[in-house]
Legacy VTK file of the C-alpha trace (Angstrom):
# vtk DataFile Version 3.0
C-alpha trace
ASCII
DATASET POLYDATA
POINTS 757 float
-2.507 -19.709 -14.466
0.559 -17.544 -14.986
0.968 -14.069 -13.505
3.177 -11.505 -15.226
4.179 -7.902 -14.631
4.353 -5.738 -17.757
5.836 -2.258 -18.204
3.616 0.010 -20.313
4.607 3.286 -21.958
2.565 5.986 -23.642
-0.246 6.203 -21.057
-1.240 9.726 -20.088
-4.601 9.418 -18.327
-7.123 6.925 -16.992
-8.757 6.732 -20.430
-5.546 4.986 -21.573
-5.438 2.481 -18.714
-9.171 1.835 -19.018
-8.835 1.153 -22.749
-5.934 -1.293 -22.251
-7.751 -3.170 -19.485
-10.963 -3.414 -21.492
-9.267 -4.765 -24.620
-6.836 -7.191 -22.942
-9.475 -8.549 -20.554
-11.527 -9.527 -23.608
-8.679 -11.683 -24.970
-9.284 -15.401 -24.773
-7.189 -16.977 -22.012
-6.719 -13.748 -20.035
-8.172 -14.091 -16.556
-7.532 -10.529 -15.362
-5.551 -7.447 -16.373
-5.060 -4.566 -13.931
-3.230 -1.451 -15.146
-1.562 0.989 -12.751
-1.437 4.424 -14.358
0.732 5.808 -11.559
3.463 3.178 -11.947
3.108 2.656 -15.720
2.774 -1.094 -15.337
0.167 -3.831 -15.423
-0.408 -7.125 -13.635
-1.913 -9.746 -15.910
-3.041 -13.318 -15.169
-3.459 -15.646 -18.133
-3.623 -19.275 -19.231
-0.337 -20.093 -20.971
-1.977 -22.874 -22.972
-4.299 -20.332 -24.618
-2.321 -17.078 -24.833
1.226 -15.897 -24.084
3.009 -12.646 -23.199
3.930 -11.883 -26.808
0.296 -11.931 -27.936
-0.763 -9.709 -25.020
2.080 -7.256 -25.697
1.232 -7.210 -29.414
-2.407 -6.410 -28.597
-1.355 -3.508 -26.361
1.024 -2.180 -29.017
-1.774 -2.354 -31.575
-3.668 0.103 -29.356
-0.791 2.544 -29.717
1.066 1.924 -26.446
4.455 0.404 -25.707
4.635 -2.795 -23.657
7.331 -5.173 -22.433
7.883 -7.798 -19.746
9.123 -6.119 -16.563
12.930 -6.030 -16.473
13.144 -8.002 -13.219
11.040 -10.726 -14.798
9.152 -11.175 -11.568
5.693 -12.531 -11.745
3.039 -10.374 -10.288
2.558 -11.106 -6.667
5.765 -13.098 -6.405
8.211 -12.065 -3.738
11.140 -10.528 -5.506
14.466 -9.979 -3.846
14.997 -6.320 -3.050
17.636 -5.709 -5.694
18.500 -2.182 -6.847
16.016 -0.993 -9.479
15.838 2.056 -11.716
13.826 4.814 -10.144
11.316 5.358 -12.936
9.631 8.222 -11.072
12.949 10.084 -10.788
13.714 9.400 -14.446
10.302 10.679 -15.466
10.808 13.824 -13.399
14.273 14.461 -14.914
12.894 14.048 -18.443
9.934 16.338 -17.700
12.295 18.935 -16.233
14.338 19.078 -19.454
11.183 19.351 -21.555
9.794 22.006 -19.219
12.882 24.239 -19.424
12.915 24.153 -23.229
9.149 24.645 -23.460
9.126 27.610 -21.084
11.980 29.369 -22.897
10.441 29.250 -26.382
6.818 29.574 -25.207
7.928 32.583 -23.148
9.415 34.192 -26.256
6.291 33.756 -28.373
4.048 34.836 -25.481
6.115 37.984 -24.812
6.189 38.901 -28.483
2.437 38.394 -28.957
1.285 40.068 -25.760
3.969 42.761 -25.959
2.465 44.148 -29.161
-0.935 44.290 -27.480
0.216 45.830 -24.197
3.068 48.035 -25.427
5.991 46.099 -23.947
9.516 46.911 -25.251
10.036 45.120 -28.601
12.446 45.557 -31.579
11.158 47.854 -34.294
11.415 45.270 -37.095
8.316 43.433 -35.769
6.227 46.550 -35.022
3.802 48.309 -37.345
1.481 47.069 -40.070
4.281 46.775 -42.600
6.003 44.197 -40.329
2.953 42.024 -39.554
4.228 39.111 -41.673
7.693 39.253 -40.044
6.007 39.261 -36.615
3.886 36.241 -37.548
6.806 34.277 -38.999
8.946 34.965 -35.913
6.146 33.773 -33.594
5.852 30.627 -35.712
9.627 30.187 -35.470
9.471 30.316 -31.637
6.490 27.957 -31.586
8.011 25.146 -33.675
10.675 24.148 -31.038
7.915 23.816 -28.416
5.977 21.505 -30.734
9.133 19.444 -31.273
10.078 19.283 -27.571
6.553 18.168 -26.635
6.018 15.997 -29.684
5.005 13.066 -27.453
1.578 14.625 -26.980
1.057 14.582 -30.750
2.593 11.132 -31.385
0.551 9.388 -28.680
-2.508 11.604 -29.011
-2.999 11.275 -32.758
-2.176 7.564 -32.704
-4.780 6.922 -29.998
-7.308 9.127 -31.758
-6.890 7.194 -35.005
-7.144 3.854 -33.162
-10.500 4.893 -31.714
-9.195 5.314 -28.158
-8.678 9.075 -27.655
-6.995 10.093 -24.409
-5.635 13.180 -22.661
-2.830 13.472 -25.209
-5.462 13.468 -27.950
-7.175 16.491 -26.401
-3.858 18.336 -26.055
-2.778 17.402 -29.591
-6.064 18.516 -31.133
-6.190 21.752 -29.097
-2.576 22.791 -29.614
-2.446 21.451 -33.189
-5.598 23.330 -34.170
-4.132 26.527 -32.742
-0.913 26.105 -34.732
-2.727 25.213 -37.977
-5.034 28.212 -37.591
-1.975 30.407 -36.992
-0.374 28.928 -40.101
-3.545 29.723 -42.034
-3.253 33.331 -40.816
0.358 33.527 -42.043
-0.711 32.434 -45.533
-3.569 34.932 -45.312
-1.105 37.750 -44.531
1.094 36.696 -47.441
-1.967 36.781 -49.693
-2.939 40.239 -48.359
0.528 41.675 -49.078
0.859 39.920 -52.443
-2.541 41.069 -53.693
-2.419 44.493 -52.069
-5.368 43.670 -49.800
-4.053 45.399 -46.670
-7.620 45.686 -45.396
-7.446 41.916 -44.617
-4.309 42.227 -42.435
-5.968 43.176 -39.077
-8.241 40.128 -39.205
-5.382 37.728 -39.871
-3.090 39.449 -37.340
-5.711 39.045 -34.605
-6.097 35.335 -35.425
-2.493 34.301 -34.755
-2.739 31.383 -32.341
0.952 30.487 -32.098
1.174 31.751 -28.517
-1.840 29.617 -27.528
-0.346 26.527 -29.197
3.030 26.956 -27.460
1.828 28.128 -24.050
-0.787 25.348 -23.809
1.976 22.772 -24.273
4.282 24.570 -21.823
1.593 24.782 -19.132
0.590 21.144 -19.588
4.267 20.157 -19.319
4.598 22.300 -16.184
1.652 20.453 -14.666
3.135 17.105 -15.700
6.466 18.011 -14.111
4.817 19.022 -10.816
2.704 15.869 -11.012
5.815 13.710 -11.598
7.595 15.361 -8.684
4.642 14.700 -6.395
4.240 11.135 -7.696
7.886 10.410 -6.893
6.986 10.780 -3.203
4.162 8.235 -3.379
6.675 5.373 -3.528
8.806 6.683 -0.647
7.785 3.715 1.522
9.133 1.139 -0.941
12.291 3.190 -1.512
12.901 3.409 2.245
12.423 -0.359 2.621
14.783 -1.098 -0.261
17.454 1.137 1.264
17.396 -1.086 4.360
18.895 -3.976 2.426
22.602 -4.292 3.307
24.962 -4.503 0.349
27.566 -6.735 2.034
27.796 -9.375 4.768
30.643 -10.454 7.060
30.783 -14.228 6.676
32.777 -16.891 8.522
33.740 -19.853 6.333
36.316 -22.539 7.141
37.491 -20.524 10.149
38.180 -17.415 8.045
36.232 -14.161 8.051
35.572 -12.112 4.926
33.194 -9.545 3.514
31.095 -10.674 0.552
28.162 -9.185 -1.421
24.892 -10.066 0.310
23.754 -11.824 -2.902
26.478 -14.456 -2.332
25.200 -15.461 1.126
23.772 -18.981 1.140
21.470 -20.667 3.622
23.465 -22.108 6.521
26.270 -19.525 6.326
27.576 -18.207 9.667
27.464 -14.416 9.594
28.982 -11.928 12.021
27.071 -8.774 12.949
28.962 -6.113 14.879
27.582 -3.103 16.726
26.256 -0.500 14.283
25.988 -2.984 11.402
22.811 -4.144 9.660
21.657 -7.745 9.753
22.331 -8.999 6.180
19.598 -11.673 5.871
17.111 -13.516 8.070
18.530 -15.992 10.549
18.929 -17.030 14.173
21.565 -16.105 16.714
24.004 -18.919 17.552
26.463 -16.902 19.650
26.368 -13.588 21.510
23.559 -11.094 22.042
22.493 -7.623 20.910
19.843 -4.917 21.008
18.316 -4.652 17.516
16.573 -1.603 16.097
13.566 -2.988 14.201
11.755 0.352 13.887
12.026 0.583 10.101
10.177 -2.725 9.716
7.824 -2.808 12.691
7.492 0.819 13.764
8.661 -0.228 17.259
10.705 2.685 18.577
12.688 0.838 21.264
15.510 -1.641 20.462
14.629 -5.311 21.026
17.008 -7.516 23.008
18.040 -10.691 21.176
20.098 -13.629 22.407
21.027 -17.209 21.421
18.162 -18.959 19.627
16.272 -15.769 18.786
15.308 -14.976 15.204
16.710 -11.854 13.534
15.387 -10.074 10.451
17.507 -8.839 7.572
17.616 -5.045 7.382
17.380 -4.452 11.130
20.272 -2.626 12.819
22.485 -3.825 15.671
22.523 -0.872 18.076
24.718 -2.573 20.682
26.330 -5.966 21.131
27.985 -8.580 18.945
26.632 -11.866 17.668
27.024 -14.659 15.178
24.010 -15.856 13.281
23.073 -18.693 10.964
21.432 -17.574 7.719
18.021 -19.230 7.397
16.432 -17.184 4.571
18.038 -15.298 1.702
16.991 -13.250 -1.333
13.268 -13.364 -2.065
12.626 -15.528 1.019
13.659 -12.883 3.572
11.022 -11.039 5.570
12.151 -7.707 4.102
11.850 -8.966 0.509
8.373 -10.316 1.241
7.335 -7.016 2.815
8.586 -5.085 -0.227
6.717 -7.489 -2.519
3.514 -7.124 -0.470
3.675 -3.332 -0.466
4.474 -3.252 -4.181
1.617 -5.629 -4.969
-0.821 -3.583 -2.882
0.148 -0.324 -4.592
-0.263 -2.015 -7.974
-3.731 -3.385 -7.239
-6.920 -1.507 -7.974
-9.601 -0.588 -5.436
-13.255 -1.143 -6.454
-13.894 2.614 -6.263
-11.234 3.120 -8.967
-13.473 1.296 -11.439
-15.887 4.222 -11.294
-13.210 6.669 -12.458
-11.978 4.215 -15.103
-15.485 3.696 -16.463
-16.133 7.434 -16.633
-12.751 8.109 -18.266
-13.449 5.530 -20.976
-16.364 7.640 -22.252
-15.115 11.025 -21.124
-12.612 11.940 -23.854
-14.901 11.094 -26.816
-17.667 13.050 -25.083
-15.378 16.066 -24.644
-14.368 16.077 -28.318
-18.059 15.944 -29.222
-18.847 18.840 -26.864
-16.016 20.925 -28.368
-17.250 20.334 -31.944
-20.911 20.949 -31.032
-20.086 24.128 -29.075
-18.062 25.527 -31.987
-20.822 24.638 -34.452
-23.509 26.303 -32.319
-21.510 29.521 -32.042
-20.896 29.560 -35.794
-24.611 29.022 -36.347
-25.306 31.972 -34.041
-23.115 34.168 -36.236
-19.833 34.098 -34.300
-16.526 34.326 -36.153
-14.287 31.357 -36.910
-11.779 32.919 -34.520
-14.325 32.902 -31.653
-15.592 29.382 -32.422
-12.049 28.014 -32.504
-11.305 29.662 -29.152
-14.349 27.909 -27.691
-13.392 24.501 -29.106
-9.760 24.700 -27.975
-10.734 25.840 -24.459
-13.163 22.917 -24.067
-10.558 20.405 -25.272
-7.764 21.700 -23.042
-9.672 22.207 -19.790
-11.337 18.780 -19.962
-8.241 16.566 -19.751
-9.118 13.782 -17.277
-5.689 13.654 -15.583
-7.080 14.469 -12.143
-9.750 11.792 -12.525
-7.185 9.105 -13.284
-4.862 10.101 -10.443
-7.527 10.467 -7.740
-7.564 6.838 -6.582
-4.110 5.321 -7.287
-2.189 8.159 -5.625
-4.212 7.856 -2.409
-3.910 4.040 -2.438
-0.142 4.194 -2.968
0.498 6.807 -0.282
-1.888 5.124 2.180
-0.341 1.686 1.698
3.127 3.169 2.200
1.954 4.947 5.347
0.651 1.632 6.673
3.925 -0.164 5.920
5.834 2.535 7.773
3.651 1.831 10.824
4.092 -1.942 10.646
0.759 -2.603 8.886
1.137 -4.522 5.619
-1.890 -4.147 3.347
-1.902 -6.813 0.645
-4.447 -5.280 -1.728
-6.229 -2.049 -2.498
-9.545 -3.900 -2.175
-8.764 -4.740 1.464
-7.792 -1.132 2.139
-11.118 0.070 0.756
-13.269 -2.609 2.426
-11.782 -2.021 5.894
-13.446 1.386 6.239
-16.881 -0.318 6.191
-16.120 -2.913 8.903
-18.696 -2.888 11.718
-17.813 -6.170 13.444
-14.367 -7.390 14.536
-13.791 -11.015 15.555
-10.682 -11.728 17.617
-9.044 -15.077 18.175
-7.983 -15.467 21.808
-4.723 -17.393 21.990
-1.834 -15.462 20.447
-4.063 -12.552 19.492
-5.667 -11.190 22.665
-3.308 -13.224 24.813
0.432 -13.776 24.449
-0.075 -17.385 23.368
2.546 -18.593 25.830
1.539 -19.828 29.323
3.299 -18.249 32.324
3.159 -18.799 36.053
0.705 -16.342 37.618
0.172 -17.617 41.197
2.235 -19.731 43.654
0.210 -20.965 46.640
2.359 -23.078 49.057
0.782 -25.133 51.881
3.645 -26.690 53.859
6.695 -25.138 52.144
7.961 -21.733 50.939
7.159 -20.344 47.457
10.675 -21.031 46.148
10.698 -24.562 47.609
7.332 -25.299 45.957
8.477 -23.825 42.620
11.774 -25.782 42.648
9.982 -29.018 43.556
7.353 -28.452 40.832
9.989 -27.669 38.192
11.927 -30.828 39.123
8.787 -32.859 38.427
7.848 -31.010 35.233
11.246 -30.679 33.554
10.807 -34.035 31.808
7.344 -33.026 30.595
6.777 -31.524 27.132
3.453 -29.994 28.155
3.317 -26.165 27.717
2.055 -25.731 31.294
4.994 -27.709 32.657
7.406 -25.718 30.492
6.028 -22.509 32.011
6.813 -23.757 35.529
10.346 -24.806 34.566
10.929 -21.416 32.917
9.773 -19.623 36.098
12.168 -21.681 38.264
15.078 -21.119 35.887
14.388 -17.388 35.900
14.905 -17.444 39.669
17.984 -19.676 39.224
16.586 -22.289 41.606
18.288 -25.677 42.083
15.950 -28.391 40.793
15.690 -31.834 42.463
16.301 -34.952 40.353
13.173 -36.951 39.440
13.256 -40.649 38.504
10.680 -43.262 37.446
8.817 -40.544 35.564
5.326 -41.486 34.309
2.635 -39.520 32.492
-1.045 -40.076 33.281
-3.108 -38.821 30.301
-5.631 -36.148 31.244
-4.431 -35.968 34.854
-0.710 -35.247 35.276
2.602 -36.956 36.089
4.153 -39.071 38.842
7.811 -39.632 39.773
10.188 -40.282 42.670
12.286 -37.549 44.270
14.760 -38.523 46.986
12.911 -41.850 47.404
9.516 -40.220 47.984
6.487 -40.801 45.743
5.584 -37.461 44.152
2.859 -36.239 41.792
1.827 -33.172 39.837
-1.491 -32.604 38.084
-5.097 -31.528 38.256
-7.835 -32.282 40.794
-8.650 -35.587 39.082
-5.137 -36.847 39.846
-5.353 -35.764 43.489
-8.741 -37.478 43.871
-7.292 -40.645 42.335
-4.433 -40.511 44.886
-6.861 -39.719 47.776
-5.015 -36.507 48.637
-6.784 -33.985 50.874
-7.371 -30.727 48.920
-9.681 -28.765 51.238
-6.895 -26.270 52.035
-6.976 -24.989 48.466
-10.620 -25.531 47.438
-11.491 -21.846 47.722
-8.406 -20.877 45.672
-9.258 -23.437 42.995
-12.642 -21.846 42.249
-11.172 -18.333 42.231
-8.331 -19.292 39.876
-10.691 -21.113 37.517
-13.002 -18.084 37.368
-10.005 -15.978 36.311
-9.244 -18.285 33.407
-6.155 -19.774 35.083
-5.190 -23.457 35.203
-4.244 -24.661 38.746
-1.699 -27.488 39.065
-1.302 -29.329 42.394
1.889 -30.887 43.782
2.076 -33.821 46.174
4.985 -35.426 48.065
4.558 -38.656 50.035
0.777 -38.161 50.139
0.969 -34.574 51.430
-0.247 -31.577 49.415
2.649 -29.094 49.091
0.695 -26.420 47.260
-0.712 -25.168 44.000
0.806 -23.255 41.089
-1.523 -21.468 38.633
-0.528 -21.108 35.001
-2.295 -18.950 32.448
-1.947 -17.528 28.977
-1.733 -13.864 29.976
-3.457 -11.039 28.182
-1.182 -8.802 26.109
-0.611 -5.394 27.731
-2.327 -3.473 24.915
-5.294 -5.797 24.280
-7.825 -4.016 26.509
-6.899 -0.583 25.127
-7.073 -1.884 21.548
-10.538 -3.364 22.069
-11.689 -0.121 23.695
-10.485 1.854 20.660
-12.356 -0.409 18.250
-15.542 -0.017 20.285
-15.047 3.763 20.403
-14.856 3.706 16.598
-18.359 2.192 16.542
-17.500 -1.473 16.077
-18.800 -4.554 17.839
-15.956 -6.766 19.092
-16.302 -10.536 19.561
-13.821 -13.094 20.873
-13.881 -16.623 19.443
-11.934 -19.393 21.202
-11.749 -23.131 21.584
-11.280 -22.743 25.362
-13.959 -23.628 27.906
-16.664 -21.107 28.778
-15.205 -20.227 32.185
-11.820 -19.269 30.713
-13.451 -17.422 27.829
-15.721 -15.462 30.177
-12.763 -14.581 32.404
-10.823 -13.171 29.461
-13.945 -11.399 28.154
-14.383 -9.620 31.486
-10.706 -8.747 31.641
-10.437 -7.149 28.174
-13.990 -5.878 27.693
-15.080 -7.589 24.457
-18.805 -7.399 23.719
-19.277 -11.149 23.414
-17.233 -14.320 23.889
-17.972 -17.433 21.811
-16.332 -20.419 23.543
-15.590 -24.068 22.741
-15.441 -23.348 19.009
-13.768 -25.876 16.717
-11.455 -24.537 13.953
-14.015 -25.145 11.228
-16.674 -23.417 13.323
-14.749 -20.114 13.387
-15.387 -19.767 9.676
-19.083 -20.530 10.310
-19.264 -17.708 12.887
-17.886 -15.265 10.301
-20.310 -16.511 7.642
-23.309 -16.196 9.977
-22.460 -12.580 10.779
-22.035 -11.800 7.071
-25.442 -13.323 6.332
-26.889 -10.949 8.922
-25.529 -8.048 6.875
-22.371 -7.255 8.843
-19.007 -6.347 7.319
-16.612 -8.544 9.284
-12.905 -8.302 10.061
-11.270 -11.438 11.481
-8.030 -11.179 13.467
-6.018 -14.334 14.148
-2.598 -15.967 14.091
-2.933 -19.734 13.875
-3.452 -22.380 11.208
-6.924 -22.939 12.665
-7.743 -19.267 11.943
-6.924 -19.482 8.213
-10.449 -20.492 7.014
-12.030 -17.656 8.999
-9.401 -15.167 7.800
-10.124 -16.138 4.197
-13.914 -15.980 4.698
-13.926 -12.556 6.408
-14.435 -9.352 4.434
-11.054 -8.298 5.811
-8.683 -10.917 7.240
-5.994 -9.522 9.543
-3.090 -11.774 10.549
-0.858 -11.254 13.549
2.717 -10.925 12.245
4.112 -13.498 14.669
1.555 -16.048 13.444
1.871 -18.946 11.038
2.708 -18.551 7.349
-0.662 -20.099 6.462
-2.567 -17.475 8.468
-0.502 -14.665 6.928
-1.109 -16.068 3.429
-4.875 -16.231 3.994
-5.129 -12.701 5.391
-5.616 -9.364 3.626
-3.511 -7.427 6.120
-0.549 -8.366 8.314
0.334 -6.681 11.624
4.120 -6.971 11.849
4.273 -5.890 15.508
1.627 -8.461 16.538
-0.079 -5.656 18.461
-3.878 -5.450 18.534
-3.666 -1.647 18.647
-2.686 -1.851 14.981
-6.126 -3.254 14.099
-7.676 0.091 15.032
-4.853 1.868 13.196
-5.474 -0.171 10.035
-9.190 0.634 10.047
-8.478 4.296 10.795
-6.021 4.350 7.868
-8.662 2.830 5.585
-11.181 5.484 6.597
-8.666 8.285 5.999
-7.674 6.888 2.590
-11.296 6.529 1.478
-12.075 10.071 2.620
-9.063 11.272 0.640
-10.141 9.371 -2.484
-13.655 10.793 -2.273
-12.219 14.298 -1.880
-10.023 13.734 -4.940
-12.883 12.371 -7.048
-15.180 15.200 -5.927
-12.739 17.897 -6.965
-11.899 16.117 -10.226
-15.578 15.809 -11.180
-16.537 19.292 -9.956
-13.600 20.833 -11.812
-14.797 19.404 -15.119
-18.464 20.012 -14.361
-17.771 23.728 -13.791
-14.924 24.198 -16.275
-16.557 22.761 -19.402
-19.615 25.098 -19.405
-17.308 28.099 -18.901
-15.051 26.952 -21.744
-18.030 26.289 -24.026
-19.187 29.895 -23.608
-22.449 29.068 -21.809
-22.101 32.217 -19.672
-20.754 34.478 -22.429
-24.051 35.903 -23.669
-25.416 36.680 -20.183
-22.250 37.740 -18.335
-19.516 38.081 -20.950
-17.505 35.277 -19.301
-15.191 33.413 -21.671
-12.335 31.092 -20.795
-9.071 31.816 -22.601
-7.279 28.609 -23.795
-4.172 29.651 -21.819
-6.156 29.917 -18.590
-7.826 26.582 -19.402
-4.412 24.915 -19.770
-3.201 26.374 -16.474
-6.384 25.280 -14.677
-6.099 21.755 -16.083
-2.516 21.434 -14.831
-3.437 22.800 -11.404
-6.256 20.261 -11.013
-3.877 17.299 -11.450
-1.290 18.751 -9.084
-3.928 19.499 -6.441
-5.201 15.894 -6.492
-1.708 14.422 -6.052
-0.842 16.966 -3.357
-4.032 16.139 -1.461
-3.137 12.426 -1.569
0.338 13.191 -0.205
-1.288 14.573 2.952
-1.845 10.952 3.964
1.883 10.650 4.686
1.432 12.887 7.712
-1.760 11.499 9.271
-1.526 10.301 12.857
-2.729 6.751 13.313
LINES 1 758
757 0 1 2 3 4 5 6 7 8 9 10 11 12 13 14 15 16 17 18 19 20 21 22 23 24 25 26 27 28 29 30 31 32 33 34 35 36 37 38 39 40 41 42 43 44 45 46 47 48 49 50 51 52 53 54 55 56 57 58 59 60 61 62 63 64 65 66 67 68 69 70 71 72 73 74 75 76 77 78 79 80 81 82 83 84 85 86 87 88 89 90 91 92 93 94 95 96 97 98 99 100 101 102 103 104 105 106 107 108 109 110 111 112 113 114 115 116 117 118 119 120 121 122 123 124 125 126 127 128 129 130 131 132 133 134 135 136 137 138 139 140 141 142 143 144 145 146 147 148 149 150 151 152 153 154 155 156 157 158 159 160 161 162 163 164 165 166 167 168 169 170 171 172 173 174 175 176 177 178 179 180 181 182 183 184 185 186 187 188 189 190 191 192 193 194 195 196 197 198 199 200 201 202 203 204 205 206 207 208 209 210 211 212 213 214 215 216 217 218 219 220 221 222 223 224 225 226 227 228 229 230 231 232 233 234 235 236 237 238 239 240 241 242 243 244 245 246 247 248 249 250 251 252 253 254 255 256 257 258 259 260 261 262 263 264 265 266 267 268 269 270 271 272 273 274 275 276 277 278 279 280 281 282 283 284 285 286 287 288 289 290 291 292 293 294 295 296 297 298 299 300 301 302 303 304 305 306 307 308 309 310 311 312 313 314 315 316 317 318 319 320 321 322 323 324 325 326 327 328 329 330 331 332 333 334 335 336 337 338 339 340 341 342 343 344 345 346 347 348 349 350 351 352 353 354 355 356 357 358 359 360 361 362 363 364 365 366 367 368 369 370 371 372 373 374 375 376 377 378 379 380 381 382 383 384 385 386 387 388 389 390 391 392 393 394 395 396 397 398 399 400 401 402 403 404 405 406 407 408 409 410 411 412 413 414 415 416 417 418 419 420 421 422 423 424 425 426 427 428 429 430 431 432 433 434 435 436 437 438 439 440 441 442 443 444 445 446 447 448 449 450 451 452 453 454 455 456 457 458 459 460 461 462 463 464 465 466 467 468 469 470 471 472 473 474 475 476 477 478 479 480 481 482 483 484 485 486 487 488 489 490 491 492 493 494 495 496 497 498 499 500 501 502 503 504 505 506 507 508 509 510 511 512 513 514 515 516 517 518 519 520 521 522 523 524 525 526 527 528 529 530 531 532 533 534 535 536 537 538 539 540 541 542 543 544 545 546 547 548 549 550 551 552 553 554 555 556 557 558 559 560 561 562 563 564 565 566 567 568 569 570 571 572 573 574 575 576 577 578 579 580 581 582 583 584 585 586 587 588 589 590 591 592 593 594 595 596 597 598 599 600 601 602 603 604 605 606 607 608 609 610 611 612 613 614 615 616 617 618 619 620 621 622 623 624 625 626 627 628 629 630 631 632 633 634 635 636 637 638 639 640 641 642 643 644 645 646 647 648 649 650 651 652 653 654 655 656 657 658 659 660 661 662 663 664 665 666 667 668 669 670 671 672 673 674 675 676 677 678 679 680 681 682 683 684 685 686 687 688 689 690 691 692 693 694 695 696 697 698 699 700 701 702 703 704 705 706 707 708 709 710 711 712 713 714 715 716 717 718 719 720 721 722 723 724 725 726 727 728 729 730 731 732 733 734 735 736 737 738 739 740 741 742 743 744 745 746 747 748 749 750 751 752 753 754 755 756
């Protein structure tokens, strides 16, 4: 199954995107087509053996839209290298600005001339008086024609879509403005007839029916709304723009003993790169010489610089605030963390949330319904004895005020801004569906190791019996330094941190499930658990009380023996992350039940549960059983979020309604998840769910106002309240209201940029 990104032109509202999706999804071999109205593109998955891009593009063009394979040629969902791209939003805004200036100038002239005669504004004498009515009409027509030409796109796309049976917003504008112009043209011919046949009694009727100002001003106001909409939309992709700006343009490389600056695109894996203070890290890699404090805030949201030294990984796009180091390039182009983040954010903003299908479905039927309402309303008023002038006013007002722009923008703008806001905070949301689903989560399952805890054992207690703490630690490290066990590595790391001199161990032997033995300075020595000490008949009564206490706290005690004498005990544990308890408390305060699932024994699990405050701990769970726990909760009717970092968490992450991967976890876990927490901080789980709730609230607000606007506006435009109250909606006011509705929806979505998570 091939995935392809297509650029689509000619769309003006959700009726367009809905029509394209409906038609293409019916094509044989097409698995799924998702159109993004905001970004003017579409992600399509299809079977190459059945259909190809050319056939899909041809089908879209047959509908009256333009289509082409995206310039970068990147498949949808593929990680593309963050290369410079044309800013389509900025281009759209620049084009709309030029159209707006021209439209306002000529529409302003025709509006001033028309209204000036009515309200006595200063005007030249050659267009005043009954004898100059035809000159006045011809001049208004002359001002109107440039506006029609400047905004011809509405007519080209609108009429084409109307004729193809898929009317859209442009169709409503084209019919409304076109009808006004044609009726004005009819009035001009009527005036010519009146003068030519000496029927001056007909002049007032034709003079009052000039609709050139309505035709021009409607187009100008719609273009004004489109310009403001384009300007607001340009801010919705600020997150991606900011990420792309992080990509360095050059790199300082060391090859064959010589240093030189090259374009970052020429860096290859294995290159030795030099990063000086103040410079950006060109690509992903690891430090092989030197040290530095790196500012990773743009990627992770972490405000403080992170100290890095030899062996540490560094991410392309981060900034060296102080220090100097050499690094080996390990990932370039599309494989860098920054490129993958950009691809994830772009994919999420291009995906469609389930709630968007409601707006798309409505929009598909909305435009034909509006045209029908306009025709029926005009016919009813004519039947009631109203003039053609009045009936036309009714029809045009209904057509213009009903444009479903706001409806089509309600969901994608909020999704795009919300996803960008998440990325800025170090929360990568991989799909709009995940963003929507997260607001309904009522149960959160947390993996223990690497999620609640640091995932790396450390020494927590040193309990000497016949020696000092440092002597016991040095002795223990000397025994364990040949071991590859994580607990032994923790002891060696603790001794090295204190710069202790370690004794030399020989005749090293491992005893599976118990510990190790060796000789130090000719004495038989051992390190291990209680089973080993019992096997060696070593007296342990001095530490029995401590053993039970340490075990109850979830710590693993290791005992050390020299020449048959117990020297002491060192406890090692996977410590809880500093923010875990607070994060769990926040989730519970938000009304969620929090469970911990671990493969550890019940005593350790219960100790951690007590320490961090989770509602329930499920212990001794095999990897495949984690997925079963998620499934069981779902069968009980819960909406479940699973948070994990390991390969063994991948099935559960995939099964959960929302899978959340810790950023420091495995690639498999990250691939299976719906969201990724770059900072590996559990506090971001609460932030992600809070963001989802805020985005969904925003979408519902947008949809409410879009629906209410049309529900109230159409009856006014149709003249429902005219007989009782004398209320009638002028086409110019209808055009202004329609533009304002679209701008208000986009502006409301932009508020999400400033929410506090």
